[in-house]
N, CA, C, O and CB atoms as a CASP TS submission, in Angstrom:
PFRMAT TS
TARGET T0000
AUTHOR 0000-0000-0000
METHOD Language model
MODEL 1
PARENT N/A
ATOM      1  N   MET     1      91.062 113.151 170.523  1.00  0.00           N
ATOM      2  CA  MET     1      90.530 113.489 169.226  1.00  0.00           C
ATOM      3  C   MET     1      91.100 112.056 168.436  1.00  0.00           C
ATOM      4  O   MET     1      92.146 111.479 168.735  1.00  0.00           O
ATOM      5  CB  MET     1      91.157 115.132 168.584  1.00  0.00           C
ATOM      6  N   PRO     2      90.388 111.747 167.634  1.00  0.00           N
ATOM      7  CA  PRO     2      90.931 110.576 166.557  1.00  0.00           C
ATOM      8  C   PRO     2      91.514 111.490 165.489  1.00  0.00           C
ATOM      9  O   PRO     2      91.052 112.582 165.159  1.00  0.00           O
ATOM     10  CB  PRO     2      89.622 109.446 165.835  1.00  0.00           C
ATOM     11  N   VAL     3      92.595 110.892 164.994  1.00  0.00           N
ATOM     12  CA  VAL     3      93.539 111.829 164.177  1.00  0.00           C
ATOM     13  C   VAL     3      92.898 111.077 162.874  1.00  0.00           C
ATOM     14  O   VAL     3      92.883 109.846 162.875  1.00  0.00           O
ATOM     15  CB  VAL     3      95.492 111.745 164.483  1.00  0.00           C
ATOM     16  N   ARG     4      92.418 111.733 161.865  1.00  0.00           N
ATOM     17  CA  ARG     4      91.662 111.676 160.860  1.00  0.00           C
ATOM     18  C   ARG     4      92.805 111.820 159.505  1.00  0.00           C
ATOM     19  O   ARG     4      93.408 112.839 159.168  1.00  0.00           O
ATOM     20  CB  ARG     4      90.485 112.832 161.047  1.00  0.00           C
ATOM     21  N   ARG     5      92.874 110.400 158.851  1.00  0.00           N
ATOM     22  CA  ARG     5      93.568 110.088 157.712  1.00  0.00           C
ATOM     23  C   ARG     5      92.788 110.127 156.466  1.00  0.00           C
ATOM     24  O   ARG     5      91.656 109.645 156.441  1.00  0.00           O
ATOM     25  CB  ARG     5      94.132 108.867 157.866  1.00  0.00           C
ATOM     26  N   PRO     6      93.426 110.778 155.225  1.00  0.00           N
ATOM     27  CA  PRO     6      92.648 111.004 154.148  1.00  0.00           C
ATOM     28  C   PRO     6      92.857 109.768 153.366  1.00  0.00           C
ATOM     29  O   PRO     6      93.922 109.174 153.196  1.00  0.00           O
ATOM     30  CB  PRO     6      92.970 112.286 153.428  1.00  0.00           C
ATOM     31  N   PHE     7      91.440 109.406 152.818  1.00  0.00           N
ATOM     32  CA  PHE     7      91.118 107.752 151.911  1.00  0.00           C
ATOM     33  C   PHE     7      91.762 108.476 150.398  1.00  0.00           C
ATOM     34  O   PHE     7      91.631 109.619 149.960  1.00  0.00           O
ATOM     35  CB  PHE     7      88.745 107.045 151.729  1.00  0.00           C
ATOM     36  N   VAL     8      92.418 107.405 149.902  1.00  0.00           N
ATOM     37  CA  VAL     8      92.937 107.631 148.741  1.00  0.00           C
ATOM     38  C   VAL     8      92.212 106.729 147.786  1.00  0.00           C
ATOM     39  O   VAL     8      91.692 105.689 148.189  1.00  0.00           O
ATOM     40  CB  VAL     8      94.360 107.468 148.775  1.00  0.00           C
ATOM     41  N   ALA     9      92.168 107.077 146.614  1.00  0.00           N
ATOM     42  CA  ALA     9      91.507 106.138 145.424  1.00  0.00           C
ATOM     43  C   ALA     9      91.898 105.224 145.323  1.00  0.00           C
ATOM     44  O   ALA     9      93.111 105.244 145.534  1.00  0.00           O
ATOM     45  CB  ALA     9      91.499 106.408 144.237  1.00  0.00           C
ATOM     46  N   VAL    10      91.336 103.819 144.969  1.00  0.00           N
ATOM     47  CA  VAL    10      92.022 102.363 144.946  1.00  0.00           C
ATOM     48  C   VAL    10      91.241 101.868 144.226  1.00  0.00           C
ATOM     49  O   VAL    10      90.118 102.355 144.361  1.00  0.00           O
ATOM     50  CB  VAL    10      92.229 101.505 146.183  1.00  0.00           C
ATOM     51  N   PRO    11      91.344 100.815 143.228  1.00  0.00           N
ATOM     52  CA  PRO    11      90.635  99.790 142.565  1.00  0.00           C
ATOM     53  C   PRO    11      90.096  98.847 143.024  1.00  0.00           C
ATOM     54  O   PRO    11      90.817  98.025 143.591  1.00  0.00           O
ATOM     55  CB  PRO    11      91.163  99.319 141.873  1.00  0.00           C
ATOM     56  N   ALA    12      89.048  98.671 142.978  1.00  0.00           N
ATOM     57  CA  ALA    12      88.129  97.698 143.959  1.00  0.00           C
ATOM     58  C   ALA    12      88.308  96.339 143.325  1.00  0.00           C
ATOM     59  O   ALA    12      88.576  96.026 142.165  1.00  0.00           O
ATOM     60  CB  ALA    12      86.374  98.118 144.029  1.00  0.00           C
ATOM     61  N   HIS    13      88.090  95.628 144.391  1.00  0.00           N
ATOM     62  CA  HIS    13      88.532  94.204 144.142  1.00  0.00           C
ATOM     63  C   HIS    13      89.669  93.866 143.033  1.00  0.00           C
ATOM     64  O   HIS    13      89.521  93.016 142.155  1.00  0.00           O
ATOM     65  CB  HIS    13      87.297  93.458 143.742  1.00  0.00           C
ATOM     66  N   THR    14      90.722  94.592 143.197  1.00  0.00           N
ATOM     67  CA  THR    14      92.064  94.331 142.759  1.00  0.00           C
ATOM     68  C   THR    14      93.313  93.870 143.357  1.00  0.00           C
ATOM     69  O   THR    14      93.779  94.778 144.046  1.00  0.00           O
ATOM     70  CB  THR    14      92.360  95.218 142.356  1.00  0.00           C
ATOM     71  N   PRO    15      93.977  92.915 143.369  1.00  0.00           N
ATOM     72  CA  PRO    15      94.976  92.740 144.381  1.00  0.00           C
ATOM     73  C   PRO    15      95.998  94.182 144.255  1.00  0.00           C
ATOM     74  O   PRO    15      96.229  94.787 143.208  1.00  0.00           O
ATOM     75  CB  PRO    15      95.829  91.187 144.080  1.00  0.00           C
ATOM     76  N   LEU    16      96.387  94.438 145.281  1.00  0.00           N
ATOM     77  CA  LEU    16      97.461  95.640 145.164  1.00  0.00           C
ATOM     78  C   LEU    16      99.185  95.470 145.525  1.00  0.00           C
ATOM     79  O   LEU    16      99.496  94.630 146.370  1.00  0.00           O
ATOM     80  CB  LEU    16      96.898  96.758 146.216  1.00  0.00           C
ATOM     81  N   TRP    17     100.023  96.107 145.007  1.00  0.00           N
ATOM     82  CA  TRP    17     101.525  95.928 145.821  1.00  0.00           C
ATOM     83  C   TRP    17     101.545  97.475 146.359  1.00  0.00           C
ATOM     84  O   TRP    17     101.140  98.403 145.659  1.00  0.00           O
ATOM     85  CB  TRP    17     103.157  95.451 144.638  1.00  0.00           C
ATOM     86  N   LEU    18     102.046  97.639 147.638  1.00  0.00           N
ATOM     87  CA  LEU    18     102.329  98.847 148.147  1.00  0.00           C
ATOM     88  C   LEU    18     103.917  99.142 148.155  1.00  0.00           C
ATOM     89  O   LEU    18     104.558  98.379 148.878  1.00  0.00           O
ATOM     90  CB  LEU    18     101.712  98.904 149.501  1.00  0.00           C
ATOM     91  N   THR    19     104.588 100.045 147.524  1.00  0.00           N
ATOM     92  CA  THR    19     106.270 100.045 147.791  1.00  0.00           C
ATOM     93  C   THR    19     106.570 101.330 148.478  1.00  0.00           C
ATOM     94  O   THR    19     106.208 102.482 148.237  1.00  0.00           O
ATOM     95  CB  THR    19     107.262  99.978 146.313  1.00  0.00           C
ATOM     96  N   LEU    20     107.243 100.875 149.295  1.00  0.00           N
ATOM     97  CA  LEU    20     107.883 101.983 150.139  1.00  0.00           C
ATOM     98  C   LEU    20     108.936 102.023 149.899  1.00  0.00           C
ATOM     99  O   LEU    20     109.504 100.972 149.601  1.00  0.00           O
ATOM    100  CB  LEU    20     107.852 101.983 151.413  1.00  0.00           C
ATOM    101  N   ARG    21     109.820 103.542 149.931  1.00  0.00           N
ATOM    102  CA  ARG    21     111.241 103.731 150.181  1.00  0.00           C
ATOM    103  C   ARG    21     111.462 104.082 151.267  1.00  0.00           C
ATOM    104  O   ARG    21     110.941 105.153 151.577  1.00  0.00           O
ATOM    105  CB  ARG    21     111.861 104.516 149.469  1.00  0.00           C
ATOM    106  N   LEU    22     112.238 103.430 152.237  1.00  0.00           N
ATOM    107  CA  LEU    22     112.660 103.711 154.053  1.00  0.00           C
ATOM    108  C   LEU    22     113.844 104.202 154.136  1.00  0.00           C
ATOM    109  O   LEU    22     114.605 103.976 153.196  1.00  0.00           O
ATOM    110  CB  LEU    22     112.765 102.373 155.112  1.00  0.00           C
ATOM    111  N   LYS    23     114.247 104.880 155.104  1.00  0.00           N
ATOM    112  CA  LYS    23     115.981 104.883 155.420  1.00  0.00           C
ATOM    113  C   LYS    23     115.392 104.820 156.952  1.00  0.00           C
ATOM    114  O   LYS    23     114.237 105.132 157.244  1.00  0.00           O
ATOM    115  CB  LYS    23     117.270 106.575 154.834  1.00  0.00           C
ATOM    116  N   THR    24     116.271 104.415 157.772  1.00  0.00           N
ATOM    117  CA  THR    24     115.952 104.354 159.091  1.00  0.00           C
ATOM    118  C   THR    24     117.915 104.073 159.894  1.00  0.00           C
ATOM    119  O   THR    24     118.922 103.533 159.437  1.00  0.00           O
ATOM    120  CB  THR    24     114.522 102.813 159.283  1.00  0.00           C
ATOM    121  N   THR    25     117.707 104.546 160.784  1.00  0.00           N
ATOM    122  CA  THR    25     119.001 104.470 161.836  1.00  0.00           C
ATOM    123  C   THR    25     118.840 103.212 162.527  1.00  0.00           C
ATOM    124  O   THR    25     119.847 102.743 163.056  1.00  0.00           O
ATOM    125  CB  THR    25     119.082 105.726 163.015  1.00  0.00           C
ATOM    126  N   GLN    26     117.547 102.470 162.629  1.00  0.00           N
ATOM    127  CA  GLN    26     117.271 100.927 163.881  1.00  0.00           C
ATOM    128  C   GLN    26     117.088 100.097 162.885  1.00  0.00           C
ATOM    129  O   GLN    26     116.572 100.409 161.812  1.00  0.00           O
ATOM    130  CB  GLN    26     115.711 100.793 165.162  1.00  0.00           C
ATOM    131  N   THR    27     117.556  98.852 163.227  1.00  0.00           N
ATOM    132  CA  THR    27     116.915  97.628 162.388  1.00  0.00           C
ATOM    133  C   THR    27     116.043  97.119 163.541  1.00  0.00           C
ATOM    134  O   THR    27     116.174  97.021 164.762  1.00  0.00           O
ATOM    135  CB  THR    27     118.093  96.352 161.720  1.00  0.00           C
ATOM    136  N   GLY    28     114.771  96.738 162.326  1.00  0.00           N
ATOM    137  CA  GLY    28     113.339  96.299 163.503  1.00  0.00           C
ATOM    138  C   GLY    28     112.342  95.888 162.357  1.00  0.00           C
ATOM    139  O   GLY    28     112.639  95.512 161.223  1.00  0.00           O
ATOM    140  N   MET    29     111.365  96.011 162.790  1.00  0.00           N
ATOM    141  CA  MET    29     110.069  95.654 161.933  1.00  0.00           C
ATOM    142  C   MET    29     108.989  96.580 161.867  1.00  0.00           C
ATOM    143  O   MET    29     108.450  96.970 162.902  1.00  0.00           O
ATOM    144  CB  MET    29     109.441  94.462 162.404  1.00  0.00           C
ATOM    145  N   GLY    30     108.517  97.081 160.400  1.00  0.00           N
ATOM    146  CA  GLY    30     107.625  98.010 160.454  1.00  0.00           C
ATOM    147  C   GLY    30     106.268  97.484 159.911  1.00  0.00           C
ATOM    148  O   GLY    30     106.383  96.444 159.263  1.00  0.00           O
ATOM    149  N   GLN    31     105.015  97.972 160.033  1.00  0.00           N
ATOM    150  CA  GLN    31     103.715  97.556 160.191  1.00  0.00           C
ATOM    151  C   GLN    31     103.188  98.674 159.088  1.00  0.00           C
ATOM    152  O   GLN    31     103.787  99.749 159.093  1.00  0.00           O
ATOM    153  CB  GLN    31     103.096  97.600 161.851  1.00  0.00           C
ATOM    154  N   VAL    32     102.155  98.498 158.185  1.00  0.00           N
ATOM    155  CA  VAL    32     101.220  98.932 157.361  1.00  0.00           C
ATOM    156  C   VAL    32      99.721  98.052 157.648  1.00  0.00           C
ATOM    157  O   VAL    32      99.390  96.876 157.497  1.00  0.00           O
ATOM    158  CB  VAL    32     101.850  98.779 155.880  1.00  0.00           C
ATOM    159  N   PHE    33      98.976  99.391 158.177  1.00  0.00           N
ATOM    160  CA  PHE    33      97.621  99.093 158.301  1.00  0.00           C
ATOM    161  C   PHE    33      96.805  99.716 157.153  1.00  0.00           C
ATOM    162  O   PHE    33      97.197 100.726 156.569  1.00  0.00           O
ATOM    163  CB  PHE    33      97.139  99.551 159.625  1.00  0.00           C
ATOM    164  N   TYR    34      95.711  99.111 156.863  1.00  0.00           N
ATOM    165  CA  TYR    34      94.961  99.479 155.806  1.00  0.00           C
ATOM    166  C   TYR    34      93.472  99.170 156.308  1.00  0.00           C
ATOM    167  O   TYR    34      93.125  98.224 157.014  1.00  0.00           O
ATOM    168  CB  TYR    34      95.422  98.717 154.480  1.00  0.00           C
ATOM    169  N   TRP    35      92.656 100.214 155.768  1.00  0.00           N
ATOM    170  CA  TRP    35      91.244 100.038 155.712  1.00  0.00           C
ATOM    171  C   TRP    35      90.391 100.799 155.118  1.00  0.00           C
ATOM    172  O   TRP    35      90.895 101.772 154.558  1.00  0.00           O
ATOM    173  CB  TRP    35      90.817  99.987 156.714  1.00  0.00           C
ATOM    174  N   THR    36      88.896 100.655 155.023  1.00  0.00           N
ATOM    175  CA  THR    36      88.106 101.259 153.852  1.00  0.00           C
ATOM    176  C   THR    36      87.220 102.266 154.731  1.00  0.00           C
ATOM    177  O   THR    36      86.972 101.919 155.885  1.00  0.00           O
ATOM    178  CB  THR    36      87.140 100.048 152.862  1.00  0.00           C
ATOM    179  N   PRO    37      86.810 103.285 154.340  1.00  0.00           N
ATOM    180  CA  PRO    37      85.435 104.011 155.055  1.00  0.00           C
ATOM    181  C   PRO    37      84.800 103.029 155.994  1.00  0.00           C
ATOM    182  O   PRO    37      84.598 101.839 155.754  1.00  0.00           O
ATOM    183  CB  PRO    37      84.192 104.467 153.899  1.00  0.00           C
ATOM    184  N   GLY    38      84.509 103.687 157.106  1.00  0.00           N
ATOM    185  CA  GLY    38      83.115 102.512 157.914  1.00  0.00           C
ATOM    186  C   GLY    38      84.145 102.359 158.688  1.00  0.00           C
ATOM    187  O   GLY    38      84.000 102.928 159.770  1.00  0.00           O
ATOM    188  N   HIS    39      85.622 101.538 158.488  1.00  0.00           N
ATOM    189  CA  HIS    39      86.349 100.648 159.341  1.00  0.00           C
ATOM    190  C   HIS    39      87.435 101.683 159.924  1.00  0.00           C
ATOM    191  O   HIS    39      87.423 102.895 159.711  1.00  0.00           O
ATOM    192  CB  HIS    39      86.992  99.290 158.508  1.00  0.00           C
ATOM    193  N   GLY    40      88.427 100.941 160.742  1.00  0.00           N
ATOM    194  CA  GLY    40      89.624 101.524 161.508  1.00  0.00           C
ATOM    195  C   GLY    40      90.692 100.382 161.467  1.00  0.00           C
ATOM    196  O   GLY    40      90.317  99.217 161.333  1.00  0.00           O
ATOM    197  N   PRO    41      91.957 100.685 161.575  1.00  0.00           N
ATOM    198  CA  PRO    41      93.261 100.254 161.671  1.00  0.00           C
ATOM    199  C   PRO    41      92.994  98.946 162.250  1.00  0.00           C
ATOM    200  O   PRO    41      92.384  99.238 163.279  1.00  0.00           O
ATOM    201  CB  PRO    41      94.218 101.171 162.473  1.00  0.00           C
ATOM    202  N   VAL    42      93.076  97.813 162.210  1.00  0.00           N
ATOM    203  CA  VAL    42      93.183  96.848 162.758  1.00  0.00           C
ATOM    204  C   VAL    42      94.307  95.781 162.787  1.00  0.00           C
ATOM    205  O   VAL    42      94.909  95.759 161.714  1.00  0.00           O
ATOM    206  CB  VAL    42      92.312  96.520 162.489  1.00  0.00           C
ATOM    207  N   GLU    43      94.802  94.824 163.765  1.00  0.00           N
ATOM    208  CA  GLU    43      95.787  94.035 163.328  1.00  0.00           C
ATOM    209  C   GLU    43      95.462  92.949 162.208  1.00  0.00           C
ATOM    210  O   GLU    43      96.368  92.874 161.378  1.00  0.00           O
ATOM    211  CB  GLU    43      96.285  93.448 164.457  1.00  0.00           C
ATOM    212  N   PRO    44      94.492  92.173 162.004  1.00  0.00           N
ATOM    213  CA  PRO    44      94.139  91.274 160.813  1.00  0.00           C
ATOM    214  C   PRO    44      94.535  91.925 159.589  1.00  0.00           C
ATOM    215  O   PRO    44      95.135  91.340 158.688  1.00  0.00           O
ATOM    216  CB  PRO    44      92.631  90.939 160.724  1.00  0.00           C
ATOM    217  N   ALA    45      94.094  93.508 159.553  1.00  0.00           N
ATOM    218  CA  ALA    45      93.973  94.280 158.336  1.00  0.00           C
ATOM    219  C   ALA    45      95.334  94.928 157.897  1.00  0.00           C
ATOM    220  O   ALA    45      95.300  96.001 157.294  1.00  0.00           O
ATOM    221  CB  ALA    45      92.905  95.366 158.541  1.00  0.00           C
ATOM    222  N   SER    46      96.589  94.289 158.189  1.00  0.00           N
ATOM    223  CA  SER    46      98.010  94.513 158.114  1.00  0.00           C
ATOM    224  C   SER    46      99.111  93.850 157.688  1.00  0.00           C
ATOM    225  O   SER    46      99.052  92.638 157.481  1.00  0.00           O
ATOM    226  CB  SER    46      98.308  94.694 158.995  1.00  0.00           C
ATOM    227  N   VAL    47     100.238  94.553 157.506  1.00  0.00           N
ATOM    228  CA  VAL    47     101.100  93.471 156.795  1.00  0.00           C
ATOM    229  C   VAL    47     102.451  94.099 157.525  1.00  0.00           C
ATOM    230  O   VAL    47     102.649  95.313 157.468  1.00  0.00           O
ATOM    231  CB  VAL    47     101.059  93.443 154.831  1.00  0.00           C
ATOM    232  N   ARG    48     103.393  93.193 158.229  1.00  0.00           N
ATOM    233  CA  ARG    48     104.503  93.269 158.752  1.00  0.00           C
ATOM    234  C   ARG    48     105.804  93.235 157.755  1.00  0.00           C
ATOM    235  O   ARG    48     105.771  92.525 156.751  1.00  0.00           O
ATOM    236  CB  ARG    48     104.464  92.288 159.667  1.00  0.00           C
ATOM    237  N   PHE    49     106.710  93.864 158.006  1.00  0.00           N
ATOM    238  CA  PHE    49     107.863  93.659 157.198  1.00  0.00           C
ATOM    239  C   PHE    49     109.097  94.084 158.089  1.00  0.00           C
ATOM    240  O   PHE    49     109.079  94.860 159.045  1.00  0.00           O
ATOM    241  CB  PHE    49     107.758  94.493 155.824  1.00  0.00           C
ATOM    242  N   PRO    50     110.185  93.389 157.552  1.00  0.00           N
ATOM    243  CA  PRO    50     111.507  93.442 158.213  1.00  0.00           C
ATOM    244  C   PRO    50     112.155  95.308 157.618  1.00  0.00           C
ATOM    245  O   PRO    50     111.860  95.813 156.535  1.00  0.00           O
ATOM    246  CB  PRO    50     112.645  91.756 157.493  1.00  0.00           C
ATOM    247  N   VAL    51     112.806  95.789 158.415  1.00  0.00           N
ATOM    248  CA  VAL    51     113.534  96.471 158.225  1.00  0.00           C
ATOM    249  C   VAL    51     114.937  97.157 158.424  1.00  0.00           C
ATOM    250  O   VAL    51     115.065  97.577 159.574  1.00  0.00           O
ATOM    251  CB  VAL    51     113.033  96.727 158.278  1.00  0.00           C
ATOM    252  N   ARG    52     115.838  97.344 157.751  1.00  0.00           N
ATOM    253  CA  ARG    52     117.210  97.240 158.009  1.00  0.00           C
ATOM    254  C   ARG    52     117.907  98.363 157.948  1.00  0.00           C
ATOM    255  O   ARG    52     117.906  99.069 156.940  1.00  0.00           O
ATOM    256  CB  ARG    52     117.778  96.420 157.248  1.00  0.00           C
ATOM    257  N   ALA    53     118.639  98.668 159.130  1.00  0.00           N
ATOM    258  CA  ALA    53     119.330 100.469 159.524  1.00  0.00           C
ATOM    259  C   ALA    53     120.425 100.474 158.129  1.00  0.00           C
ATOM    260  O   ALA    53     120.821  99.471 157.534  1.00  0.00           O
ATOM    261  CB  ALA    53     120.594 100.676 161.649  1.00  0.00           C
ATOM    262  N   GLY    54     120.664 101.471 157.916  1.00  0.00           N
ATOM    263  CA  GLY    54     121.764 101.993 156.813  1.00  0.00           C
ATOM    264  C   GLY    54     121.068 102.982 155.659  1.00  0.00           C
ATOM    265  O   GLY    54     120.449 104.029 155.852  1.00  0.00           O
ATOM    266  N   GLY    55     121.243 102.593 154.929  1.00  0.00           N
ATOM    267  CA  GLY    55     120.951 103.221 153.391  1.00  0.00           C
ATOM    268  C   GLY    55     119.355 103.070 153.306  1.00  0.00           C
ATOM    269  O   GLY    55     118.673 102.439 154.114  1.00  0.00           O
ATOM    270  N   TRP    56     118.845 103.821 152.086  1.00  0.00           N
ATOM    271  CA  TRP    56     117.457 103.620 151.715  1.00  0.00           C
ATOM    272  C   TRP    56     117.200 102.295 151.111  1.00  0.00           C
ATOM    273  O   TRP    56     118.154 101.764 150.542  1.00  0.00           O
ATOM    274  CB  TRP    56     117.024 104.656 150.788  1.00  0.00           C
ATOM    275  N   VAL    57     116.328 101.815 151.135  1.00  0.00           N
ATOM    276  CA  VAL    57     115.436 100.433 150.952  1.00  0.00           C
ATOM    277  C   VAL    57     114.279 100.364 150.548  1.00  0.00           C
ATOM    278  O   VAL    57     113.463 101.062 151.151  1.00  0.00           O
ATOM    279  CB  VAL    57     115.238  99.772 151.964  1.00  0.00           C
ATOM    280  N   ASP    58     113.767  99.478 149.355  1.00  0.00           N
ATOM    281  CA  ASP    58     112.637  99.725 148.879  1.00  0.00           C
ATOM    282  C   ASP    58     112.277  98.379 149.634  1.00  0.00           C
ATOM    283  O   ASP    58     113.054  97.509 150.027  1.00  0.00           O
ATOM    284  CB  ASP    58     112.453  99.996 147.262  1.00  0.00           C
ATOM    285  N   VAL    59     110.726  98.443 149.748  1.00  0.00           N
ATOM    286  CA  VAL    59     109.997  97.216 150.412  1.00  0.00           C
ATOM    287  C   VAL    59     108.705  97.354 149.677  1.00  0.00           C
ATOM    288  O   VAL    59     107.921  98.280 149.881  1.00  0.00           O
ATOM    289  CB  VAL    59     109.809  97.256 152.168  1.00  0.00           C
ATOM    290  N   ARG    60     108.506  96.335 148.761  1.00  0.00           N
ATOM    291  CA  ARG    60     107.277  95.860 148.403  1.00  0.00           C
ATOM    292  C   ARG    60     106.359  95.115 149.255  1.00  0.00           C
ATOM    293  O   ARG    60     106.953  94.196 149.819  1.00  0.00           O
ATOM    294  CB  ARG    60     107.467  95.191 147.459  1.00  0.00           C
ATOM    295  N   LEU    61     104.974  95.192 149.584  1.00  0.00           N
ATOM    296  CA  LEU    61     104.126  94.680 150.408  1.00  0.00           C
ATOM    297  C   LEU    61     102.902  94.306 149.449  1.00  0.00           C
ATOM    298  O   LEU    61     102.539  95.100 148.582  1.00  0.00           O
ATOM    299  CB  LEU    61     103.840  95.654 151.574  1.00  0.00           C
ATOM    300  N   PRO    62     102.320  93.152 149.621  1.00  0.00           N
ATOM    301  CA  PRO    62     101.132  92.691 148.923  1.00  0.00           C
ATOM    302  C   PRO    62      99.782  93.442 149.717  1.00  0.00           C
ATOM    303  O   PRO    62      99.918  93.560 150.935  1.00  0.00           O
ATOM    304  CB  PRO    62     101.095  90.924 148.979  1.00  0.00           C
ATOM    305  N   ILE    63      98.799  93.833 149.259  1.00  0.00           N
ATOM    306  CA  ILE    63      97.933  94.282 149.698  1.00  0.00           C
ATOM    307  C   ILE    63      96.571  93.574 149.198  1.00  0.00           C
ATOM    308  O   ILE    63      96.559  93.209 148.022  1.00  0.00           O
ATOM    309  CB  ILE    63      98.128  95.520 149.505  1.00  0.00           C
ATOM    310  N   PRO    64      95.819  93.426 149.714  1.00  0.00           N
ATOM    311  CA  PRO    64      94.761  92.415 149.554  1.00  0.00           C
ATOM    312  C   PRO    64      93.381  93.351 148.574  1.00  0.00           C
ATOM    313  O   PRO    64      93.272  94.562 148.382  1.00  0.00           O
ATOM    314  CB  PRO    64      94.242  91.810 151.383  1.00  0.00           C
ATOM    315  N   PRO    65      92.820  92.629 148.287  1.00  0.00           N
ATOM    316  CA  PRO    65      91.594  93.306 147.316  1.00  0.00           C
ATOM    317  C   PRO    65      90.723  94.062 148.271  1.00  0.00           C
ATOM    318  O   PRO    65      90.322  93.561 149.321  1.00  0.00           O
ATOM    319  CB  PRO    65      90.564  92.106 146.445  1.00  0.00           C
ATOM    320  N   PHE    66      90.432  95.308 147.876  1.00  0.00           N
ATOM    321  CA  PHE    66      89.293  95.692 148.984  1.00  0.00           C
ATOM    322  C   PHE    66      87.892  96.246 147.990  1.00  0.00           C
ATOM    323  O   PHE    66      87.832  96.842 146.915  1.00  0.00           O
ATOM    324  CB  PHE    66      89.983  97.174 150.205  1.00  0.00           C
ATOM    325  N   ALA    67      86.836  95.715 148.954  1.00  0.00           N
ATOM    326  CA  ALA    67      85.218  95.860 148.343  1.00  0.00           C
ATOM    327  C   ALA    67      85.009  97.073 147.863  1.00  0.00           C
ATOM    328  O   ALA    67      84.137  97.230 147.009  1.00  0.00           O
ATOM    329  CB  ALA    67      84.021  95.664 149.382  1.00  0.00           C
ATOM    330  N   ALA    68      85.836  98.237 148.368  1.00  0.00           N
ATOM    331  CA  ALA    68      85.587  99.902 148.200  1.00  0.00           C
ATOM    332  C   ALA    68      86.444 100.151 147.405  1.00  0.00           C
ATOM    333  O   ALA    68      87.198  99.238 147.068  1.00  0.00           O
ATOM    334  CB  ALA    68      85.728 100.912 149.403  1.00  0.00           C
ATOM    335  N   ASP    69      86.582 101.294 146.927  1.00  0.00           N
ATOM    336  CA  ASP    69      87.124 102.213 145.820  1.00  0.00           C
ATOM    337  C   ASP    69      88.069 103.286 146.522  1.00  0.00           C
ATOM    338  O   ASP    69      88.700 104.136 145.894  1.00  0.00           O
ATOM    339  CB  ASP    69      85.852 102.986 144.979  1.00  0.00           C
ATOM    340  N   ARG    70      88.085 103.140 147.898  1.00  0.00           N
ATOM    341  CA  ARG    70      88.680 104.338 148.494  1.00  0.00           C
ATOM    342  C   ARG    70      89.147 103.290 149.735  1.00  0.00           C
ATOM    343  O   ARG    70      88.547 102.328 150.213  1.00  0.00           O
ATOM    344  CB  ARG    70      87.536 105.854 148.852  1.00  0.00           C
ATOM    345  N   ALA    71      90.659 103.956 150.106  1.00  0.00           N
ATOM    346  CA  ALA    71      91.130 103.030 151.380  1.00  0.00           C
ATOM    347  C   ALA    71      92.189 103.974 152.103  1.00  0.00           C
ATOM    348  O   ALA    71      92.665 104.809 151.333  1.00  0.00           O
ATOM    349  CB  ALA    71      91.915 101.406 150.881  1.00  0.00           C
ATOM    350  N   ALA    72      92.610 104.024 153.254  1.00  0.00           N
ATOM    351  CA  ALA    72      93.465 104.812 154.129  1.00  0.00           C
ATOM    352  C   ALA    72      94.578 103.766 154.632  1.00  0.00           C
ATOM    353  O   ALA    72      94.152 102.619 154.771  1.00  0.00           O
ATOM    354  CB  ALA    72      92.584 105.510 155.387  1.00  0.00           C
ATOM    355  N   PHE    73      95.597 103.923 154.854  1.00  0.00           N
ATOM    356  CA  PHE    73      96.943 103.660 154.994  1.00  0.00           C
ATOM    357  C   PHE    73      97.448 104.196 156.328  1.00  0.00           C
ATOM    358  O   PHE    73      97.222 105.376 156.597  1.00  0.00           O
ATOM    359  CB  PHE    73      97.682 104.226 153.855  1.00  0.00           C
ATOM    360  N   ARG    74      98.162 103.370 157.248  1.00  0.00           N
ATOM    361  CA  ARG    74      99.081 103.714 158.431  1.00  0.00           C
ATOM    362  C   ARG    74     100.380 103.065 157.997  1.00  0.00           C
ATOM    363  O   ARG    74     100.571 101.942 157.530  1.00  0.00           O
ATOM    364  CB  ARG    74      98.540 103.132 159.945  1.00  0.00           C
ATOM    365  N   ILE    75     101.187 104.003 158.255  1.00  0.00           N
ATOM    366  CA  ILE    75     102.999 103.466 158.388  1.00  0.00           C
ATOM    367  C   ILE    75     103.207 103.437 159.830  1.00  0.00           C
ATOM    368  O   ILE    75     103.143 104.535 160.382  1.00  0.00           O
ATOM    369  CB  ILE    75     104.365 104.683 157.650  1.00  0.00           C
ATOM    370  N   ASP    76     103.438 102.436 160.550  1.00  0.00           N
ATOM    371  CA  ASP    76     104.341 102.145 161.711  1.00  0.00           C
ATOM    372  C   ASP    76     105.618 101.562 161.522  1.00  0.00           C
ATOM    373  O   ASP    76     105.782 100.344 161.453  1.00  0.00           O
ATOM    374  CB  ASP    76     103.737 101.332 162.563  1.00  0.00           C
ATOM    375  N   PRO    77     106.738 102.594 161.418  1.00  0.00           N
ATOM    376  CA  PRO    77     107.876 102.046 161.466  1.00  0.00           C
ATOM    377  C   PRO    77     108.488 101.270 162.553  1.00  0.00           C
ATOM    378  O   PRO    77     109.621 100.808 162.418  1.00  0.00           O
ATOM    379  CB  PRO    77     108.515 102.857 161.225  1.00  0.00           C
TER
END
């Protein structure tokens, strides 16, 4: 059964920034997928970012404008 993720309100037609605060024990890559109702997570609608091990790290990621006013996000550490 597919996992249902809640959609959150986003301003339509506006570029966004997603800020994450992460802490991990391993250095590597993270990825955030984003989509609107009627779609699902796909590689072209994602952004990758480096993550370093150790203390807390703030990551700021650009998210392109959505045509809809709701979106879902999936964070893959």
